[in-house]
C-alpha positions as CSV (number, residue, x, y, z in Angstrom):
1,M,54.2,-30.9,111.3
2,A,53.3,-27.5,110.0
3,E,49.7,-26.8,109.0
4,L,49.0,-28.4,105.6
5,S,46.4,-26.1,104.2
6,G,46.3,-22.9,102.4
7,M,49.6,-21.6,101.1
8,R,53.2,-21.4,102.4
9,L,56.1,-19.4,101.0
10,I,59.6,-21.0,101.2
11,S,63.0,-20.0,99.9
12,I,64.8,-22.5,97.7
13,L,68.4,-21.4,96.8
14,G,67.4,-17.8,97.3
15,E,64.3,-17.9,95.2
16,S,60.8,-17.6,96.6
17,W,58.5,-20.6,96.0
18,K,54.9,-21.0,96.9
19,I,53.4,-24.3,98.2
20,N,49.7,-24.6,97.7
21,F,48.0,-27.3,99.8
22,N,44.7,-29.0,99.0
23,V,44.7,-28.1,95.3
24,K,42.5,-29.9,92.8
25,I,44.9,-31.6,90.4
26,D,43.3,-32.8,87.1
27,D,45.7,-35.7,86.4
28,D,46.5,-38.7,88.6
29,A,49.4,-37.0,90.4
30,D,49.7,-36.5,94.2
31,A,51.5,-33.2,93.5
32,Q,52.9,-31.0,90.8
33,T,56.0,-28.7,90.6
34,H,55.8,-25.8,88.2
35,P,59.4,-24.4,87.9
36,H,58.6,-21.3,85.7
37,E,56.0,-20.1,88.2
38,R,57.9,-21.4,91.2
39,V,54.8,-23.1,92.5
40,I,54.3,-26.5,94.1
41,N,50.7,-27.8,94.3
42,I,49.8,-30.6,96.7
43,A,46.6,-32.5,95.8
44,D,43.4,-32.1,97.8
45,D,43.0,-35.8,98.2
46,I,46.2,-36.3,100.2
47,I,45.7,-37.2,103.8
48,D,48.1,-36.2,106.7
49,G,50.9,-38.6,107.7
50,A,54.2,-39.9,106.6
51,D,53.1,-40.2,102.9
52,V,52.3,-36.4,102.9
53,K,55.8,-35.6,104.2
54,R,57.4,-37.8,101.5
55,I,55.3,-36.2,98.8
56,I,56.2,-32.7,99.9
57,R,59.9,-33.6,100.2
58,H,59.7,-35.2,96.7
59,E,58.4,-31.9,95.2
60,I,60.8,-29.7,97.1
61,I,63.7,-31.8,95.7
62,H,62.3,-31.2,92.2
63,A,62.4,-27.5,93.0
64,F,66.0,-27.6,94.3
65,L,67.0,-29.4,91.0
66,F,65.3,-26.7,88.9
67,E,66.9,-23.9,90.8
68,S,70.3,-25.7,90.5
69,G,69.9,-25.7,86.7
70,L,69.3,-29.4,86.5
71,G,65.6,-29.3,85.9
72,F,65.5,-29.8,82.2
73,N,68.9,-31.4,81.3
74,F,68.4,-34.5,83.3
75,E,65.2,-36.1,82.3
76,H,63.4,-39.0,80.8
77,K,60.4,-38.8,78.5
78,P,57.6,-38.3,79.1
79,F,57.9,-37.8,82.9
80,G,60.6,-35.1,83.2
81,Q,63.3,-35.5,85.9
82,D,64.2,-39.1,86.9
83,E,61.4,-39.9,89.3
84,T,63.4,-42.8,90.8
85,M,66.2,-40.5,91.9
86,I,63.7,-38.0,93.3
87,D,61.8,-40.7,95.2
88,W,65.1,-42.0,96.6
89,F,66.1,-38.6,98.0
90,A,62.7,-38.0,99.4
91,M,62.6,-41.4,101.1
92,Q,66.2,-41.4,102.4
93,Y,66.4,-37.7,103.5
94,P,65.3,-38.5,107.1
95,K,68.1,-41.0,107.4
96,I,70.6,-38.7,105.8
97,K,69.5,-35.9,108.2
98,K,69.9,-38.1,111.2
99,I,73.5,-38.9,110.3
100,F,74.3,-35.3,109.5
101,K,72.9,-34.3,112.9
102,L,74.9,-37.1,114.7
103,L,78.1,-35.8,113.1
104,D,77.1,-32.1,113.6
105,I,77.5,-31.3,109.9
106,E,74.0,-30.1,109.1
107,D,75.1,-26.6,108.1
């Protein structure tokens, strides 16, 4: 897995997003996605491992939805986007990717 410290720049649907690792987050969240600033912050108390990957995938899916125009019109109060759907995609992505790779339909 790539280094999980400092800052990484990624492109999401043609827009530049910044991922900041090891950030002090004031609330009880593991991470936060800020669509107007195009920033994802990963909490400083997250340890390496499968949970970290799931958390990063979760936040990146949020970013994809925001860039797709679905960030604010599909939500529940007070949490924002449907966290159940986001978690499902984040957890199932490795299985989906495996099938796409098997069928050679990744692109």
